[in-house]
OpenMM code with the backbone's topology and positions (N, CA, C; nanometers):
from openmm import Vec3, app, unit

residues = "MET SER THR VAL ARG LYS ALA SER ALA VAL ILE LEU ALA GLY MET VAL ILE GLY LEU VAL GLY GLY ALA ALA LEU GLY VAL VAL TRP ALA ALA LEU ALA PRO ARG VAL PRO ILE VAL ILE ALA PRO ASP THR SER TYR PRO GLN GLY TYR GLN PRO GLU GLY TYR LEU GLY ALA ASP LEU ALA PHE GLY ALA LEU ALA LEU ILE ALA GLY VAL LEU VAL THR ILE GLY LEU ALA TYR MET ARG ARG GLU HIS LEU PHE SER VAL LEU VAL GLY GLY LEU LEU ALA ALA GLY ILE GLY THR ALA ALA MET TRP PHE VAL GLY THR ARG ILE GLY SER VAL ASP ILE GLN GLY LEU ILE ALA THR THR VAL GLU GLU LEU VAL VAL ASP ALA PRO LEU GLN LEU THR LEU PRO GLY MET TYR LEU MET TRP PRO LEU GLY ALA SER ALA VAL VAL THR VAL LEU ALA LEU SER ASP TRP ILE ALA ALA ARG HIS ARG GLY".split()
positions = [
    Vec3(0.8551, 2.6285, -2.0670),
    Vec3(0.7175, 2.5839, -2.0492),
    Vec3(0.7060, 2.4337, -2.0743),
    Vec3(0.7817, 2.3847, -2.1672),
    Vec3(0.7775, 2.2436, -2.2010),
    Vec3(0.8239, 2.1570, -2.0845),
    Vec3(0.9265, 2.2031, -2.0118),
    Vec3(0.9776, 2.1276, -1.8978),
    Vec3(0.8749, 2.1218, -1.7859),
    Vec3(0.8058, 2.2319, -1.7605),
    Vec3(0.7030, 2.2338, -1.6564),
    Vec3(0.5889, 2.1399, -1.6932),
    Vec3(0.5511, 2.1417, -1.8200),
    Vec3(0.4425, 2.0539, -1.8649),
    Vec3(0.4821, 1.9078, -1.8491),
    Vec3(0.6038, 1.8726, -1.8852),
    Vec3(0.6483, 1.7338, -1.8742),
    Vec3(0.6605, 1.6913, -1.7286),
    Vec3(0.7090, 1.7808, -1.6434),
    Vec3(0.7198, 1.7484, -1.5014),
    Vec3(0.5813, 1.7293, -1.4396),
    Vec3(0.4879, 1.8135, -1.4772),
    Vec3(0.3523, 1.7993, -1.4226),
    Vec3(0.2849, 1.6739, -1.4775),
    Vec3(0.3213, 1.6312, -1.5983),
    Vec3(0.2661, 1.5070, -1.6529),
    Vec3(0.3120, 1.3874, -1.5706),
    Vec3(0.4365, 1.3898, -1.5253),
    Vec3(0.4876, 1.2812, -1.4410),
    Vec3(0.4140, 1.2799, -1.3068),
    Vec3(0.3919, 1.3963, -1.2503),
    Vec3(0.3224, 1.4055, -1.1214),
    Vec3(0.1776, 1.3600, -1.1351),
    Vec3(0.1105, 1.4035, -1.2410),
    Vec3(-0.0271, 1.3607, -1.2650),
    Vec3(-0.0342, 1.2100, -1.2903),
    Vec3(0.0596, 1.1583, -1.3674),
    Vec3(0.0635, 1.0139, -1.3927),
    Vec3(0.0837, 0.9376, -1.2626),
    Vec3(0.1685, 0.9896, -1.1749),
    Vec3(0.1891, 0.9254, -1.0450),
    Vec3(0.0614, 0.9205, -0.9632),
    Vec3(-0.0149, 1.0280, -0.9646),
    Vec3(-0.1398, 1.0312, -0.8883),
    Vec3(-0.2416, 0.9322, -0.9437),
    Vec3(-0.2544, 0.9271, -1.0749),
    Vec3(-0.3515, 0.8353, -1.1372),
    Vec3(-0.3094, 0.6906, -1.1176),
    Vec3(-0.1815, 0.6623, -1.1414),
    Vec3(-0.1321, 0.5261, -1.1230),
    Vec3(-0.1439, 0.4840, -0.9769),
    Vec3(-0.1175, 0.5759, -0.8851),
    Vec3(-0.1310, 0.5451, -0.7431),
    Vec3(-0.2731, 0.5069, -0.7059),
    Vec3(-0.3693, 0.5821, -0.7570),
    Vec3(-0.5095, 0.5539, -0.7254),
    Vec3(-0.5546, 0.4203, -0.7838),
    Vec3(-0.5298, 0.4010, -0.9125),
    Vec3(-0.5738, 0.2781, -0.9789),
    Vec3(-0.4948, 0.1570, -0.9279),
    Vec3(-0.3631, 0.1729, -0.9188),
    Vec3(-0.2801, 0.0628, -0.8710),
    Vec3(-0.3079, 0.0281, -0.7262),
    Vec3(-0.3299, 0.1286, -0.6438),
    Vec3(-0.3604, 0.1038, -0.5030),
    Vec3(-0.4913, 0.0292, -0.4849),
    Vec3(-0.5922, 0.0677, -0.5618),
    Vec3(-0.7209, -0.0023, -0.5532),
    Vec3(-0.7058, -0.1479, -0.5984),
    Vec3(-0.6312, -0.1694, -0.7055),
    Vec3(-0.6097, -0.3070, -0.7536),
    Vec3(-0.5291, -0.3881, -0.6521),
    Vec3(-0.4297, -0.3262, -0.5921),
    Vec3(-0.3499, -0.3973, -0.4916),
    Vec3(-0.4299, -0.4239, -0.3639),
    Vec3(-0.5290, -0.3410, -0.3358),
    Vec3(-0.6175, -0.3687, -0.2226),
    Vec3(-0.6938, -0.4984, -0.2425),
    Vec3(-0.7364, -0.5234, -0.3653),
    Vec3(-0.8045, -0.6491, -0.3972),
    Vec3(-0.7076, -0.7665, -0.3814),
    Vec3(-0.5854, -0.7489, -0.4318),
    Vec3(-0.4846, -0.8550, -0.4196),
    Vec3(-0.4514, -0.8799, -0.2735),
    Vec3(-0.4366, -0.7736, -0.1955),
    Vec3(-0.4062, -0.7887, -0.0525),
    Vec3(-0.5179, -0.8641, 0.0188),
    Vec3(-0.6426, -0.8309, -0.0120),
    Vec3(-0.7550, -0.9004, 0.0517),
    Vec3(-0.7558, -1.0479, 0.0151),
    Vec3(-0.7101, -1.0816, -0.1053),
    Vec3(-0.7063, -1.2221, -0.1466),
    Vec3(-0.5890, -1.2963, -0.0829),
    Vec3(-0.4763, -1.2298, -0.0633),
    Vec3(-0.3568, -1.2959, -0.0111),
    Vec3(-0.3496, -1.3036, 0.1409),
    Vec3(-0.4022, -1.2049, 0.2070),
    Vec3(-0.3847, -1.1939, 0.3521),
    Vec3(-0.4655, -1.2996, 0.4270),
    Vec3(-0.4032, -1.3616, 0.5257),
    Vec3(-0.4790, -1.4571, 0.6068),
    Vec3(-0.5794, -1.3837, 0.6955),
    Vec3(-0.6879, -1.4500, 0.7238),
    Vec3(-0.7911, -1.3922, 0.8112),
    Vec3(-0.7873, -1.4620, 0.9462),
    Vec3(-0.8154, -1.3873, 1.0488),
    Vec3(-0.8179, -1.4407, 1.1847),
    Vec3(-0.9626, -1.4702, 1.2214),
    Vec3(-0.9921, -1.5936, 1.2647),
    Vec3(-1.1289, -1.6229, 1.3093),
    Vec3(-1.1609, -1.5481, 1.4385),
    Vec3(-1.2817, -1.4981, 1.4455),
    Vec3(-1.3261, -1.4252, 1.5640),
    Vec3(-1.4576, -1.4867, 1.6112),
    Vec3(-1.4698, -1.5008, 1.7410),
    Vec3(-1.5905, -1.5565, 1.8015),
    Vec3(-1.6838, -1.4416, 1.8350),
    Vec3(-1.8068, -1.4519, 1.7868),
    Vec3(-1.9105, -1.3528, 1.8158),
    Vec3(-2.0057, -1.4167, 1.9159),
    Vec3(-2.0194, -1.3533, 2.0295),
    Vec3(-2.1104, -1.4010, 2.1340),
    Vec3(-2.2015, -1.2851, 2.1738),
    Vec3(-2.3107, -1.3139, 2.2401),
    Vec3(-2.3952, -1.2036, 2.2860),
    Vec3(-2.3147, -1.1076, 2.3741),
    Vec3(-2.3140, -0.9831, 2.3404),
    Vec3(-2.2491, -0.8747, 2.4134),
    Vec3(-2.0970, -0.8707, 2.4047),
    Vec3(-2.0325, -0.9540, 2.3238),
    Vec3(-1.8864, -0.9501, 2.3144),
    Vec3(-1.8356, -1.0186, 2.1880),
    Vec3(-1.7100, -0.9937, 2.1583),
    Vec3(-1.6398, -1.0664, 2.0518),
    Vec3(-1.4936, -1.0775, 2.0928),
    Vec3(-1.4292, -1.1862, 2.0499),
    Vec3(-1.2886, -1.2077, 2.0837),
    Vec3(-1.2277, -1.3023, 1.9809),
    Vec3(-1.0969, -1.2917, 1.9586),
    Vec3(-1.0321, -1.3813, 1.8626),
    Vec3(-1.0405, -1.5263, 1.9106),
    Vec3(-1.0547, -1.6176, 1.8167),
    Vec3(-1.0602, -1.7589, 1.8504),
    Vec3(-0.9168, -1.8082, 1.8703),
    Vec3(-0.8761, -1.8203, 1.9955),
    Vec3(-0.7388, -1.8586, 2.0257),
    Vec3(-0.6459, -1.7396, 2.0057),
    Vec3(-0.5200, -1.7625, 2.0350),
    Vec3(-0.4189, -1.6586, 2.0185),
    Vec3(-0.3513, -1.6808, 1.8841),
    Vec3(-0.3709, -1.5905, 1.7870),
    Vec3(-0.3222, -1.6105, 1.6511),
    Vec3(-0.2491, -1.4869, 1.5984),
    Vec3(-0.1329, -1.4549, 1.6549),
    Vec3(-0.0612, -1.3366, 1.6047),
    Vec3(-0.0093, -1.3551, 1.4621),
    Vec3(0.0090, -1.4805, 1.4192),
    Vec3(0.0594, -1.5027, 1.2838),
    Vec3(-0.0402, -1.4581, 1.1775),
    Vec3(-0.1678, -1.4609, 1.2080),
    Vec3(-0.2682, -1.4120, 1.1132),
    Vec3(-0.2569, -1.2621, 1.0926),
    Vec3(-0.2411, -1.1890, 1.2013),
    Vec3(-0.2259, -1.0439, 1.1916),
    Vec3(-0.0924, -1.0076, 1.1267),
    Vec3(0.0134, -1.0792, 1.1638),
    Vec3(0.1446, -1.0533, 1.1060),
    Vec3(0.1456, -1.0849, 0.9568),
    Vec3(0.0805, -1.1928, 0.9178),
    Vec3(0.0734, -1.2288, 0.7760),
    Vec3(0.0023, -1.1223, 0.6931),
    Vec3(-0.1044, -1.0673, 0.7462),
    Vec3(-0.1764, -0.9601, 0.6754),
    Vec3(-0.0884, -0.8363, 0.6622),
    Vec3(-0.0168, -0.8026, 0.7685),
    Vec3(0.0720, -0.6866, 0.7644),
    Vec3(0.1859, -0.7065, 0.6654),
    Vec3(0.2467, -0.8248, 0.6663),
    Vec3(0.3581, -0.8504, 0.5746),
    Vec3(0.3131, -0.8551, 0.4295),
    Vec3(0.1946, -0.9091, 0.4045),
    Vec3(0.1421, -0.9110, 0.2679),
    Vec3(0.1206, -0.7678, 0.2188),
    Vec3(0.0638, -0.6831, 0.3032),
    Vec3(0.0436, -0.5426, 0.2674),
    Vec3(0.1776, -0.4752, 0.2404),
    Vec3(0.2729, -0.4939, 0.3317),
    Vec3(0.4034, -0.4298, 0.3177),
    Vec3(0.4783, -0.4738, 0.1932),
    Vec3(0.4744, -0.6031, 0.1635),
    Vec3(0.5448, -0.6536, 0.0444),
    Vec3(0.4819, -0.5993, -0.0834),
    Vec3(0.3498, -0.6010, -0.0903),
    Vec3(0.2822, -0.5470, -0.2093),
    Vec3(0.3106, -0.3980, -0.2261),
    Vec3(0.3078, -0.3241, -0.1160),
    Vec3(0.3322, -0.1799, -0.1227),
    Vec3(0.4763, -0.1501, -0.1631),
    Vec3(0.5713, -0.2250, -0.1107),
    Vec3(0.7122, -0.2029, -0.1458),
    Vec3(0.7369, -0.2314, -0.2937),
    Vec3(0.6839, -0.3411, -0.3424),
    Vec3(0.6989, -0.3756, -0.4843),
    Vec3(0.6325, -0.2683, -0.5720),
    Vec3(0.5152, -0.2231, -0.5307),
    Vec3(0.4462, -0.1182, -0.6067),
    Vec3(0.5275, 0.0103, -0.6081),
    Vec3(0.5852, 0.0474, -0.4954),
    Vec3(0.6656, 0.1691, -0.4887),
    Vec3(0.7840, 0.1644, -0.5836),
    Vec3(0.8511, 0.0505, -0.5885),
    Vec3(0.9660, 0.0362, -0.6775),
    Vec3(0.9222, 0.0397, -0.8234),
    Vec3(0.8212, -0.0394, -0.8587),
    Vec3(0.7808, -0.0487, -0.9992),
    Vec3(0.7182, 0.0804, -1.0527),
    Vec3(0.6332, 0.1435, -0.9727),
    Vec3(0.5693, 0.2682, -1.0174),
    Vec3(0.6738, 0.3774, -1.0371),
    Vec3(0.7686, 0.3868, -0.9465),
    Vec3(0.8695, 0.4914, -0.9578),
    Vec3(0.9659, 0.4645, -1.0736),
    Vec3(0.9958, 0.3381, -1.1005),
    Vec3(1.0763, 0.3064, -1.2189),
    Vec3(1.0013, 0.3502, -1.3446),
    Vec3(0.8720, 0.3248, -1.3492),
    Vec3(0.7918, 0.3695, -1.4638),
    Vec3(0.7896, 0.5202, -1.4772),
    Vec3(0.7786, 0.5910, -1.3652),
    Vec3(0.7798, 0.7377, -1.3702),
    Vec3(0.9167, 0.7899, -1.4137),
    Vec3(1.0220, 0.7247, -1.3685),
    Vec3(1.1567, 0.7658, -1.4091),
    Vec3(1.1779, 0.7405, -1.5578),
    Vec3(1.1171, 0.6380, -1.6101),
    Vec3(1.1265, 0.6110, -1.7530),
    Vec3(1.0588, 0.7227, -1.8332),
    Vec3(0.9523, 0.7787, -1.7764),
    Vec3(0.8837, 0.8893, -1.8433),
    Vec3(0.9701, 1.0150, -1.8481),
    Vec3(1.0405, 1.0431, -1.7397),
    Vec3(1.1113, 1.1719, -1.7277),
    Vec3(1.2396, 1.1525, -1.6473),
    Vec3(1.3330, 1.0775, -1.7002),
    Vec3(1.4560, 1.0419, -1.6296),
    Vec3(1.5422, 1.1626, -1.5952),
    Vec3(1.5436, 1.2638, -1.6816),
    Vec3(1.6337, 1.3767, -1.6604),
    Vec3(1.5846, 1.4750, -1.5541),
    Vec3(1.4652, 1.4575, -1.5017),
    Vec3(1.4124, 1.5477, -1.3988),
    Vec3(1.3673, 1.4648, -1.2797),
    Vec3(1.4646, 1.4259, -1.1956),
    Vec3(1.4371, 1.3334, -1.0855),
    Vec3(1.3479, 1.3937, -0.9772),
    Vec3(1.3476, 1.5258, -0.9643),
    Vec3(1.2619, 1.5849, -0.8617),
    Vec3(1.1142, 1.5588, -0.8913),
    Vec3(1.0748, 1.5710, -1.0176),
    Vec3(0.9347, 1.5423, -1.0526),
    Vec3(0.9048, 1.3936, -1.0365),
    Vec3(1.0045, 1.3087, -1.0609),
    Vec3(0.9868, 1.1646, -1.0385),
    Vec3(0.9663, 1.1377, -0.8894),
    Vec3(1.0438, 1.2048, -0.8051),
    Vec3(1.0291, 1.1879, -0.6600),
    Vec3(0.8927, 1.2355, -0.6130),
    Vec3(0.8515, 1.3534, -0.6568),
    Vec3(0.7207, 1.4066, -0.6160),
    Vec3(0.6086, 1.3163, -0.6664),
    Vec3(0.6162, 1.2743, -0.7924),
    Vec3(0.5154, 1.1842, -0.8477),
    Vec3(0.5126, 1.0506, -0.7764),
    Vec3(0.6304, 0.9977, -0.7439),
    Vec3(0.6369, 0.8707, -0.6723),
    Vec3(0.5805, 0.8800, -0.5317),
    Vec3(0.6097, 0.9892, -0.4631),
    Vec3(0.5571, 1.0053, -0.3269),
    Vec3(0.4068, 1.0331, -0.3264),
    Vec3(0.3583, 1.1084, -0.4249),
    Vec3(0.2126, 1.1273, -0.4361),
    Vec3(0.1444, 0.9953, -0.4699),
    Vec3(0.2042, 0.9191, -0.5599),
    Vec3(0.1502, 0.7858, -0.5913),
    Vec3(0.1498, 0.6993, -0.4670),
    Vec3(0.2536, 0.7113, -0.3862),
    Vec3(0.2634, 0.6322, -0.2638),
    Vec3(0.1531, 0.6687, -0.1648),
    Vec3(0.1324, 0.7968, -0.1442),
    Vec3(0.0287, 0.8382, -0.0495),
    Vec3(-0.1104, 0.7971, -0.0938),
    Vec3(-0.1410, 0.8265, -0.2190),
    Vec3(-0.2736, 0.7933, -0.2725),
    Vec3(-0.2894, 0.6423, -0.2843),
    Vec3(-0.1852, 0.5750, -0.3331),
    Vec3(-0.1915, 0.4298, -0.3522),
    Vec3(-0.2047, 0.3534, -0.2218),
    Vec3(-0.1311, 0.3949, -0.1207),
    Vec3(-0.1402, 0.3284, 0.0092),
    Vec3(-0.2786, 0.3464, 0.0691),
    Vec3(-0.3328, 0.4669, 0.0609),
    Vec3(-0.4672, 0.4912, 0.1139),
    Vec3(-0.5715, 0.4092, 0.0381),
    Vec3(-0.5608, 0.4046, -0.0941),
    Vec3(-0.6562, 0.3270, -0.1744),
    Vec3(-0.6422, 0.1778, -0.1452),
    Vec3(-0.5190, 0.1311, -0.1322),
    Vec3(-0.4951, -0.0107, -0.1040),
    Vec3(-0.5559, -0.0496, 0.0309),
    Vec3(-0.5336, 0.0328, 0.1326),
    Vec3(-0.5900, 0.0050, 0.2643),
    Vec3(-0.7427, 0.0102, 0.2602),
    Vec3(-0.7979, 0.1139, 0.1972),
    Vec3(-0.9433, 0.1312, 0.1937),
    Vec3(-1.0117, 0.0136, 0.1252),
    Vec3(-0.9650, -0.0224, 0.0059),
    Vec3(-1.0272, -0.1322, -0.0689),
    Vec3(-1.0066, -0.2649, 0.0036),
    Vec3(-0.8844, -0.2892, 0.0512),
    Vec3(-0.8550, -0.4157, 0.1177),
    Vec3(-0.9345, -0.4389, 0.2449),
    Vec3(-0.9550, -0.3338, 0.3225),
    Vec3(-1.0302, -0.3506, 0.4470),
    Vec3(-1.1805, -0.3580, 0.4246),
    Vec3(-1.2289, -0.3120, 0.3092),
    Vec3(-1.3726, -0.3159, 0.2822),
    Vec3(-1.4175, -0.4476, 0.2200),
    Vec3(-1.3272, -0.5157, 0.1502),
    Vec3(-1.3635, -0.6426, 0.0856),
    Vec3(-1.3799, -0.7500, 0.1932),
    Vec3(-1.4929, -0.8116, 0.1968),
    Vec3(-1.5181, -0.9188, 0.2932),
    Vec3(-1.5306, -0.8726, 0.4365),
    Vec3(-1.5523, -0.7434, 0.4581),
    Vec3(-1.5640, -0.6963, 0.5959),
    Vec3(-1.6988, -0.7388, 0.6552),
    Vec3(-1.6993, -0.7508, 0.7837),
    Vec3(-1.8173, -0.7973, 0.8570),
    Vec3(-1.8526, -0.6912, 0.9599),
    Vec3(-1.9795, -0.6650, 0.9776),
    Vec3(-2.0255, -0.5713, 1.0804),
    Vec3(-2.0265, -0.6435, 1.2147),
    Vec3(-1.9160, -0.6339, 1.2851),
    Vec3(-1.9008, -0.7054, 1.4124),
    Vec3(-2.0024, -0.6557, 1.5155),
    Vec3(-2.0182, -0.5255, 1.5258),
    Vec3(-2.1115, -0.4707, 1.6252),
    Vec3(-2.2551, -0.5128, 1.5949),
    Vec3(-2.2902, -0.5179, 1.4679),
    Vec3(-2.4247, -0.5628, 1.4303),
    Vec3(-2.4454, -0.7097, 1.4647),
    Vec3(-2.3432, -0.7921, 1.4416),
    Vec3(-2.3537, -0.9342, 1.4775),
    Vec3(-2.3634, -0.9535, 1.6279),
    Vec3(-2.2868, -0.8756, 1.7039),
    Vec3(-2.2921, -0.8865, 1.8504),
    Vec3(-2.4320, -0.8519, 1.9001),
    Vec3(-2.4907, -0.7482, 1.8411),
    Vec3(-2.6227, -0.7041, 1.8859),
    Vec3(-2.7338, -0.8020, 1.8495),
    Vec3(-2.7157, -0.8803, 1.7434),
    Vec3(-2.8254, -0.9659, 1.6971),
    Vec3(-2.8065, -1.1144, 1.7251),
    Vec3(-2.6907, -1.1545, 1.7738),
    Vec3(-2.6676, -1.2972, 1.7947),
    Vec3(-2.7214, -1.3432, 1.9302),
    Vec3(-2.7669, -1.4684, 1.9332),
    Vec3(-2.8156, -1.5264, 2.0592),
    Vec3(-2.7267, -1.6427, 2.1038),
    Vec3(-2.6434, -1.6908, 2.0138),
    Vec3(-2.5483, -1.7958, 2.0505),
    Vec3(-2.4153, -1.7664, 1.9825),
    Vec3(-2.3087, -1.8292, 2.0288),
    Vec3(-2.1768, -1.8033, 1.9733),
    Vec3(-2.1651, -1.8509, 1.8289),
    Vec3(-2.0984, -1.7713, 1.7484),
    Vec3(-2.0671, -1.8122, 1.6127),
    Vec3(-1.9278, -1.7617, 1.5785),
    Vec3(-1.8621, -1.8272, 1.4826),
    Vec3(-1.7258, -1.7920, 1.4429),
    Vec3(-1.7290, -1.7382, 1.3002),
    Vec3(-1.6708, -1.6203, 1.2812),
    Vec3(-1.6597, -1.5591, 1.1487),
    Vec3(-1.5154, -1.5120, 1.1303),
    Vec3(-1.4789, -1.4861, 1.0056),
    Vec3(-1.3474, -1.4277, 0.9787),
    Vec3(-1.3514, -1.2801, 1.0143),
    Vec3(-1.2520, -1.2365, 1.0901),
    Vec3(-1.2438, -1.0960, 1.1304),
    Vec3(-1.2149, -1.0089, 1.0090),
    Vec3(-1.2587, -0.8853, 1.0121),
    Vec3(-1.2255, -0.7938, 0.9023),
    Vec3(-1.0737, -0.7755, 0.8928),
    Vec3(-1.0255, -0.7565, 0.7731),
    Vec3(-0.8835, -0.7359, 0.7485),
    Vec3(-0.8421, -0.6013, 0.8053),
    Vec3(-0.7267, -0.5988, 0.8702),
    Vec3(-0.6767, -0.4740, 0.9267),
    Vec3(-0.5247, -0.4745, 0.9290),
    Vec3(-0.4673, -0.3576, 0.9414),
    Vec3(-0.3229, -0.3449, 0.9595),
    Vec3(-0.2958, -0.3173, 1.1064),
    Vec3(-0.2039, -0.3934, 1.1641),
    Vec3(-0.1693, -0.3715, 1.3042),
    Vec3(-0.0324, -0.3063, 1.3197),
    Vec3(0.0507, -0.3103, 1.2157),
    Vec3(0.1822, -0.2463, 1.2193),
    Vec3(0.1770, -0.1172, 1.1366),
    Vec3(0.1775, -0.0010, 1.2009),
    Vec3(0.1665, 0.1252, 1.1266),
    Vec3(0.2814, 0.1487, 1.0294),
    Vec3(0.3955, 0.0879, 1.0525),
    Vec3(0.5094, 0.1054, 0.9631),
    Vec3(0.4842, 0.0536, 0.8219),
    Vec3(0.3872, -0.0337, 0.8053),
    Vec3(0.3573, -0.0881, 0.6728),
    Vec3(0.3027, 0.0199, 0.5784),
    Vec3(0.2476, 0.1273, 0.6348),
    Vec3(0.1997, 0.2374, 0.5523),
    Vec3(0.3158, 0.3101, 0.4832),
    Vec3(0.4368, 0.2925, 0.5332),
    Vec3(0.5529, 0.3621, 0.4786),
    Vec3(0.6292, 0.2811, 0.3754),
    Vec3(0.5859, 0.1605, 0.3448),
    Vec3(0.6617, 0.0753, 0.2534),
    Vec3(0.6593, 0.1283, 0.1100),
    Vec3(0.5465, 0.1760, 0.0621),
    Vec3(0.5384, 0.2296, -0.0741),
    Vec3(0.6272, 0.3538, -0.0875),
    Vec3(0.6180, 0.4520, 0.0036),
    Vec3(0.7085, 0.5672, -0.0083),
    Vec3(0.8558, 0.5279, 0.0061),
    Vec3(0.8842, 0.4280, 0.0864),
    Vec3(1.0214, 0.3821, 0.1019),
    Vec3(1.0750, 0.3252, -0.0298),
    Vec3(0.9950, 0.2453, -0.0975),
    Vec3(1.0360, 0.1913, -0.2270),
    Vec3(1.0565, 0.3011, -0.3303),
    Vec3(0.9662, 0.3990, -0.3325),
    Vec3(0.9784, 0.5101, -0.4275),
    Vec3(1.1037, 0.5921, -0.3994),
    Vec3(1.1288, 0.6210, -0.2741),
    Vec3(1.2470, 0.6996, -0.2378),
    Vec3(1.3758, 0.6242, -0.2677),
    Vec3(1.3755, 0.4939, -0.2481),
    Vec3(1.4948, 0.4139, -0.2765),
    Vec3(1.5284, 0.4169, -0.4254),
    Vec3(1.4288, 0.4090, -0.5104),
    Vec3(1.4538, 0.4138, -0.6556),
    Vec3(1.5131, 0.5480, -0.6951),
    Vec3(1.4560, 0.6569, -0.6463),
    Vec3(1.5078, 0.7894, -0.6808),
    Vec3(1.6489, 0.8084, -0.6250),
    Vec3(1.6757, 0.7559, -0.5064),
    Vec3(1.8097, 0.7651, -0.4488),
    Vec3(1.9121, 0.6903, -0.5340),
    Vec3(1.8788, 0.5700, -0.5772),
    Vec3(1.9691, 0.4915, -0.6617),
    Vec3(1.9926, 0.5631, -0.7948),
    Vec3(1.8874, 0.6180, -0.8531),
    Vec3(1.9032, 0.6904, -0.9796),
    Vec3(1.9900, 0.8151, -0.9626),
    Vec3(1.9688, 0.8891, -0.8547),
    Vec3(2.0492, 1.0093, -0.8301),
    Vec3(2.1955, 0.9726, -0.8066),
    Vec3(2.2209, 0.8666, -0.7331),
    Vec3(2.3584, 0.8225, -0.7108),
    Vec3(2.4243, 0.7764, -0.8408),
    Vec3(2.3495, 0.7062, -0.9232),
    Vec3(2.4076, 0.6617, -1.0504),
    Vec3(2.4366, 0.7805, -1.1417),
    Vec3(2.3520, 0.8821, -1.1406),
    Vec3(2.3787, 1.0040, -1.2184),
    Vec3(2.5024, 1.0753, -1.1655),
    Vec3(2.5164, 1.0821, -1.0349),
    Vec3(2.6308, 1.1488, -0.9732),
    Vec3(2.7600, 1.0754, -1.0061),
    Vec3(2.7582, 0.9437, -0.9972),
    Vec3(2.8779, 0.8644, -1.0286),
    Vec3(2.9137, 0.8779, -1.1765),
    Vec3(2.8139, 0.8748, -1.2648),
    Vec3(2.8400, 0.8912, -1.4079),
    Vec3(2.8977, 1.0292, -1.4381),
    Vec3(2.8492, 1.1328, -1.3711),
    Vec3(2.8996, 1.2687, -1.3914),
    Vec3(3.0431, 1.2802, -1.3430),
    Vec3(3.0786, 1.2130, -1.2364),
    Vec3(3.2155, 1.2157, -1.1855),
    Vec3(3.3117, 1.1464, -1.2815),
    Vec3(3.2646, 1.0409, -1.3467),
    Vec3(3.3514, 0.9694, -1.4405),
    Vec3(3.3695, 1.0471, -1.5710),
    Vec3(3.2705, 1.1247, -1.6091),
    Vec3(3.2792, 1.2039, -1.7329),
    Vec3(3.3671, 1.3255, -1.7156),
    Vec3(3.3634, 1.3851, -1.5991),
    Vec3(3.4303, 1.5135, -1.5864),
    Vec3(3.5302, 1.5134, -1.4812),
] * unit.nanometer
topology = app.Topology()
chain = topology.addChain("A")
for resn in residues:
    res = topology.addResidue(resn, chain)
    for name in ("N", "CA", "C"):
        topology.addAtom(name, app.Element.getBySymbol(name[0]), res)
């Protein structure tokens, strides 16, 4: 019973850390990510010039923060329960799912602009910063990738240590 309780504590800790950490990282992502200027005109909106580096910068900032979070959170979970890597993996992946969703939700809501409302009410062109968004779907997988990499390294180190002992 004690092992089940400790394993569930790691999983619960992963979920809580994922939610809180993801929300905090959403704020950091919104502060770090470059914004693309968008022109609002009557009946339309379009980016001001061709600026793929703005979208790429936002995606890379999200991916880097998520990867670092995946590694650090999973190391912390492994510190809690090193001898039961399966619960560390489950906790890390749950933290990744919840944390990535929270990070995206908070980051895209901070400083967002109602583009459709501006289009409907504007009478002359104006330039505003476009809402933050992710354009590369693979960035959603960076947190789980970091978590899985930590558990893989730990499992390999345990396997190598066991081979040397016996």
